[in-house]
C-alpha positions in Angstrom: 0.0 0.0 0.0 2.8 2.4 0.9 4.5 1.6 -2.3 1.4 2.4 -4.2 1.1 5.8 -2.5 4.7 6.6 -3.3 4.1 5.6 -7.0 1.0 7.9 -7.1 2.8 10.8 -5.5 5.8 10.4 -7.9 3.4 10.2 -10.9 1.5 13.3 -9.8 4.8 15.1 -9.2 6.1 14.3 -12.7 2.8 15.3 -14.3 2.8 18.6 -12.3 6.4 19.4 -13.4 5.5 18.6 -17.0 2.5 20.9 -16.8 4.8 23.7 -15.4 7.2 23.1 -18.2 4.5 23.3 -20.9 2.9 26.3 -19.2 6.2 28.1 -19.2 6.6 27.6 -22.9 3.0 28.2 -23.9 1.8 30.9 -21.5 1.4 33.2 -24.5 0.1 30.7 -27.1 -1.0 33.5 -29.5 2.4 35.2 -29.4 5.0 34.3 -32.0 8.6 35.2 -32.0 11.1 35.3 -34.8 14.4 35.3 -32.8 15.3 33.3 -29.8 18.4 34.5 -27.9 19.9 32.1 -25.3 22.5 33.4 -23.0 23.7 33.0 -19.4 22.0 35.3 -16.9 25.2 37.3 -16.5 24.9 38.5 -20.1 21.1 39.2 -20.2 21.2 42.8 -19.1 23.9 43.6 -21.7 21.7 42.0 -24.4 18.6 44.1 -23.6 19.6 46.9 -26.1 19.9 44.3 -28.8 16.4 42.9 -28.0 14.9 46.4 -28.1 16.7 47.1 -31.4 15.4 43.9 -33.0 11.9 44.5 -31.9 12.0 48.1 -33.3 12.9 46.6 -36.7 10.1 44.0 -36.6 12.0 41.0 -35.3 10.0 39.7 -32.4 12.6 38.6 -30.0 12.7 36.3 -26.9 15.7 36.4 -24.5 16.0 33.3 -22.3 18.7 32.5 -19.8 20.5 29.2 -20.3 20.0 28.4 -16.6 16.2 28.7 -17.2 16.5 26.3 -20.2 18.1 23.7 -18.0 15.4 24.1 -15.4 12.5 23.9 -17.8 14.1 20.9 -19.7 14.7 19.0 -16.4 13.0 15.9 -17.7 14.3 16.2 -21.3 17.7 15.5 -22.7 20.7 13.4 -21.6 23.1 16.3 -21.3 23.1 20.1 -21.4 23.4 20.2 -25.2 20.4 18.0 -25.7 18.4 20.0 -23.2 19.1 23.1 -25.2 18.2 21.4 -28.4 14.9 20.2 -26.9 14.2 23.8 -25.8 14.9 25.1 -29.3 12.4 22.5 -30.7 9.7 23.5 -28.2 10.3 27.2 -29.0 10.0 26.4 -32.7 6.8 24.4 -32.1 5.2 26.9 -29.7 6.5 30.3 -30.7 7.4 29.6 -34.3 10.9 30.9 -34.0 13.0 31.1 -37.1 16.4 32.3 -35.8 18.4 31.1 -32.8 21.3 33.3 -31.4 23.5 31.5 -28.8 25.5 34.0 -26.8 28.5 32.6 -24.9 31.6 30.5 -25.5 31.7 26.8 -25.2 32.0 27.0 -21.4 28.8 29.1 -21.1 26.6 27.6 -23.8 27.2 23.9 -24.5 28.6 22.6 -27.7 28.0 19.2 -29.4 30.9 17.1 -30.6 30.3 15.0 -33.7 32.3 11.8 -34.3 32.4 11.7 -38.1 35.9 10.7 -38.7 38.2 8.8 -41.1 40.7 7.6 -38.5 42.9 6.0 -41.2 43.6 9.3 -43.0 46.9 11.2 -42.7 45.2 13.7 -40.4 42.7 11.8 -38.2 40.2 14.0 -36.4 38.1 11.9 -34.0 35.6 14.7 -33.3 34.7 18.3 -34.1 32.1 20.8 -33.0 28.8 21.1 -35.0 26.3 23.9 -34.5 24.2 22.4 -37.3 23.2 20.0 -34.5 21.1 22.7 -32.9 19.5 23.8 -36.3 18.4 20.3 -37.4 15.7 19.7 -34.8 13.4 17.4 -36.8 14.1 14.1 -38.5 12.4 13.1 -41.8 9.3 12.0 -39.8 9.0 15.3 -37.9 10.2 13.9 -34.6 13.1 15.1 -32.5 16.4 14.6 -34.3 18.8 13.3 -31.7 21.8 12.7 -34.0 22.3 9.5 -31.9 20.2 7.0 -33.7 21.9 4.0 -32.0 21.5 5.7 -28.6 25.0 5.1 -27.3 25.8 8.7 -26.3 28.2 9.2 -29.3 26.6 11.7 -31.7 26.9 11.7 -35.5 29.1 8.6 -35.2 30.6 7.5 -38.5 33.9 5.7 -38.0 33.5 2.2 -39.6 32.4 0.6 -42.8 29.1 2.4 -42.5 27.6 5.1 -40.3 26.8 4.0 -36.8 24.3 6.9 -36.5 22.3 6.5 -39.8 19.8 8.7 -41.5 20.4 11.9 -39.7 18.3 14.5 -41.4 21.0 17.3 -41.4 18.6 19.9 -43.0 18.5 23.1 -40.9 15.0 23.8 -39.5 16.1 27.0 -37.8 18.9 29.4 -38.5 21.5 29.2 -35.8 24.4 31.5 -35.0 26.7 32.0 -32.1 28.4 35.0 -30.5 31.2 33.1 -28.6 31.5 35.8 -26.0 33.7 35.1 -23.0 32.6 38.0 -20.8 30.2 40.9 -20.6 32.7 43.2 -22.3 32.6 41.1 -25.5 28.8 41.0 -25.3 28.8 44.8 -25.2 31.1 45.0 -28.2 28.9 42.7 -30.3 25.7 44.4 -29.3 27.1 47.8 -30.4 28.5 46.4 -33.7 25.2 44.7 -34.7 23.1 47.8 -33.9 25.5 50.2 -35.6 25.8 47.8 -38.6 22.1 47.4 -39.1 21.3 51.1 -38.6 24.3 52.6 -40.4 25.3 50.4 -43.3 22.5 50.9 -45.8 23.5 52.6 -49.0 27.1 53.0 -47.9 29.6 53.0 -50.7 32.1 50.9 -48.8 29.6 48.1 -48.5 29.6 47.5 -52.3 33.2 46.4 -52.2 34.0 42.6 -52.3 37.5 41.5 -51.3 38.7 38.0 -52.2 42.0 36.5 -51.0 43.5 33.4 -52.5 46.3 31.5 -54.2 47.2 28.0 -55.3 45.7 26.0 -52.5 46.9 22.6 -53.8 50.1 23.0 -56.0 50.0 20.7 -59.0 53.6 19.4 -58.4 52.2 17.4 -55.5 49.4 15.7 -57.5 48.8 15.8 -61.2 45.0 16.1 -60.6 45.5 19.5 -58.8 45.5 21.6 -61.9 45.3 25.4 -61.7 45.2 27.8 -58.8 42.2 26.3 -56.9 41.7 29.1 -54.5 41.6 31.8 -57.2 39.3 29.7 -59.3 36.9 29.3 -56.4 36.9 33.1 -55.7 36.1 33.7 -59.3 33.0 31.5 -58.8 32.0 33.7 -55.9 32.6 36.9 -57.9 30.4 35.7 -60.7 27.5 35.5 -58.2 28.1 39.0 -56.8 27.2 41.4 -59.6 27.1 45.1 -58.6 30.1 44.8 -56.3 33.5 46.4 -56.9 35.8 43.4 -56.7 39.2 43.6 -55.1 41.3 40.6 -55.9 44.2 39.7 -53.7 45.8 36.8 -55.5 49.3 35.3 -55.2 49.4 34.6 -59.0 49.5 38.3 -59.9 51.4 39.6 -56.9 48.5 41.5 -55.5 48.6 39.4 -52.3 52.1 39.2 -50.7 51.3 39.3 -47.0 48.9 40.5 -44.3 49.4 44.2 -45.0 47.5 43.8 -48.3 44.5 42.3 -46.5 44.6 44.9 -43.7 44.8 47.8 -46.2 41.7 46.7 -48.1 39.7 45.8 -44.9 40.5 49.2 -43.4 39.0 50.8 -46.5 35.8 49.0 -45.7 34.0 46.2 -47.6 30.7 44.4 -47.5 32.1 40.9 -47.9 35.5 39.3 -47.7 36.3 35.7 -48.8 39.4 33.9 -47.8 40.1 30.7 -49.8 43.1 28.7 -48.7 44.5 27.0 -45.6 43.8 27.7 -42.0 44.2 26.9 -38.4 42.6 28.3 -35.2 45.4 30.9 -35.2 46.3 31.7 -38.8 45.2 31.8 -42.5 47.6 31.4 -45.5 48.0 30.0 -49.0 50.7 29.3 -51.7 52.0 31.0 -54.7 51.4 29.1 -58.0 52.9 25.6 -57.8 55.1 26.3 -54.9 54.2 24.2 -51.9 57.2 25.2 -49.8 56.3 28.9 -49.8 53.5 30.2 -47.6 52.0 33.6 -48.2 50.7 34.5 -44.8 47.4 36.4 -44.3 45.6 37.4 -41.2 46.5 35.8 -37.9 45.2 36.4 -34.4 48.5 38.3 -33.7 48.2 40.9 -36.5 44.4 41.5 -36.4 45.0 44.4 -33.9 46.1 46.4 -37.0 42.5 46.4 -38.3 40.8 49.7 -37.8 37.9 49.6 -40.1 35.6 50.6 -37.2 31.9 50.1 -38.3 32.8 49.3 -42.0 32.3 45.7 -41.2 32.2 42.8 -43.7 30.6 39.5 -43.6 33.6 37.1 -43.7 33.6 33.6 -45.3 36.8 31.7 -44.6 37.6 28.5 -46.3 40.3 26.7 -44.4 40.9 24.2 -41.6 39.8 25.0 -38.0 39.5 28.8 -38.4 36.2 28.6 -36.6 37.2 26.0 -33.9 35.4 27.6 -31.0 36.6 25.0 -28.4 40.3 26.1 -28.4 41.9 26.6 -25.0 45.5 26.9 -23.6 44.8 23.8 -21.6 45.3 21.8 -24.9 49.0 22.3 -24.3 48.7 20.2 -21.2 46.5 17.6 -22.8 48.5 17.0 -26.0 51.5 19.4 -26.0 53.3 18.1 -29.1 50.3 17.9 -31.3 49.1 21.4 -30.2 52.4 23.0 -30.8 53.3 21.3 -34.1 50.0 20.5 -35.8 46.8 21.5 -34.2 47.6 25.1 -33.0 44.6 24.8 -30.8 45.9 26.6 -27.8 44.9 30.3 -28.2 42.2 31.7 -25.9 40.0 32.4 -29.0 39.9 31.1 -32.5 40.7 33.1 -35.7 37.1 33.7 -36.7 35.9 34.8 -33.3 38.9 37.1 -32.9 38.0 38.7 -36.2 34.4 39.2 -35.3 34.9 40.4 -31.7 37.5 43.1 -32.4 36.3 46.3 -30.7 37.5 48.7 -33.4 36.8 46.8 -36.6 37.2 43.3 -38.0 34.0 41.6 -39.2 30.3 41.7 -38.3 30.2 37.9 -38.7 32.3 34.9 -39.9 31.3 31.6 -41.5 33.9 28.8 -41.5 34.9 25.4 -40.4 35.3 24.0 -36.8 37.3 21.1 -38.1 39.4 20.0 -41.0 38.2 21.9 -44.1 37.0 19.5 -46.8 37.5 20.4 -50.5 36.9 18.5 -53.8 40.5 17.3 -53.6 39.5 15.2 -50.5 36.7 13.4 -52.4 37.0 10.5 -54.8 34.5 12.1 -57.1 36.6 15.3 -57.2 33.6 17.6 -56.9 31.5 19.3 -54.2 32.7 20.0 -50.7 33.6 23.6 -49.8 34.2 24.3 -53.5 30.4 24.1 -54.0 29.2 25.3 -50.6 31.2 28.5 -50.5 30.1 29.5 -54.0 26.5 28.7 -53.0 26.7 31.1 -50.1 27.4 34.0 -52.4 24.9 32.8 -54.9 22.2 32.8 -52.2 22.9 36.5 -51.5 24.0 37.8 -54.9 21.7 35.9 -57.2 18.8 34.7 -55.0 18.5 38.0 -53.1 18.5 36.4 -49.6 19.6 39.2 -47.3 19.2 37.7 -43.8 22.6 36.1 -42.9 21.2 33.0 -41.1 19.0 32.2 -44.1 22.0 32.5 -46.5 23.8 30.0 -44.2 20.8 27.6 -43.9 19.8 27.8 -47.6 23.4 27.1 -48.8 23.4 23.9 -46.6 20.0 22.8 -47.9 21.2 23.3 -51.5 24.3 21.3 -50.7 22.4 18.3 -49.3 20.0 18.4 -52.2 22.9 18.1 -54.6 24.9 15.6 -52.6 22.5 13.4 -50.7 24.1 11.3 -48.0 24.5 7.5 -48.4 24.9 6.4 -44.7 25.8 2.8 -45.8 29.3 3.8 -47.1 32.6 3.9 -45.1 33.9 6.7 -43.0 36.1 8.9 -45.1 34.2 8.1 -48.3 32.5 10.8 -50.3 29.2 10.7 -48.4 31.0 10.9 -45.0 32.9 13.9 -46.3 29.7 15.5 -47.6 28.1 15.2 -44.2 31.1 16.7 -42.5 31.2 19.6 -44.9 27.8 20.9 -43.6 28.2 19.6 -40.0 31.4 21.7 -39.4 30.2 24.9 -41.2 29.5 27.4 -38.4 28.0 30.9 -38.3 29.7 33.1 -35.7 27.3 36.0 -35.8 23.7 37.1 -35.6 21.5 34.8 -37.7 18.9 37.5 -38.0 21.4 40.1 -39.3 20.1 42.2 -42.1 23.0 42.1 -44.6 23.7 45.6 -45.7 21.5 47.1 -43.0 18.0 48.5 -42.8 16.8 51.2 -45.0 15.6 53.5 -42.2 
């Protein structure tokens, strides 16, 4: 009898808590929101001006503390990342949100590691961060997309002869971006930059400049299939999609790109977009002169970005390279794997290349799109097509040809187009083309406001 009473009490308690959770999310059932901002409580006050700014421009915005997310999702999710994803799903279902802005670095807002890895390659990468995880909230049947179909706590697992976690949808259902702020100071910087950009950029002459930086990414002397200056070829594809822009080419082939000063000069003049096509790390970006693998032409690094003083003439940056947007970097990696960190990974700064560029107080970029892991190009695929060569060009097509001017939608639509063109075969081995195609979209992260009006508002 006592056991029955305990069972009844526990059942009623669970039902009551579930009711509280649902009431908290649906207390205003007739209210819809466009933008959900999730941040730790310590950041919320600093974000209030951004909320007011968004509402003023017709973007209905809901600011929620990550601590409240964990409380409301008490019965949902196996870890903090899954609780946040469930909350995003409920917010989509109940409020109809379209954009999700996560504010906080990986210590403050959880990240999801994906285990899509070819461990037999020359550069094994067992795991990498994926923010697409938060955007792909429904599977093909409309149910919650866990990215862990075999339920073993290892997400996006693809390490054997076929994917262990099969039939992940991957298509973004909401547009997700992150401001990887470490403290309130960085929050203030980003709030100021976003507001000034959206209110002051429209019809500015500097915005109509498009800077591209590239060289010979894969010198032909290393492989006869690597014909031509791949980076420059890919920037030409982007240029063809951006009619109406004054193009500034910084190429190694014609001597217009010889080092970081060339990039800094053009960025300080102001530009609406900048596209880096080459090689990267969490600390640096560089490329080669034509057919010269031993020579590196260095570009921006986290150590010379202080020379950028473009103030509010802020470009959207697309960077094609390895690990430029690896948001989980930390000096502690020197203790965990000192040799690898120093000689290969370069994953020990306090902030990655992309976030450093975006969070600069006196210039830099308004947002950056790039890879959290090893960048995949057509040269990595047996079919010798697709990968970042297609995805990057599609990003610029989406804005320049399709007329999409909300940054998160450009990001999401480019991913959708990629998956439509290169559907995933989950029954193939890790490291094969489909595994690479999945990684291409999984590791592509937006560090910026997904609701950003590219080019600013008219009024």
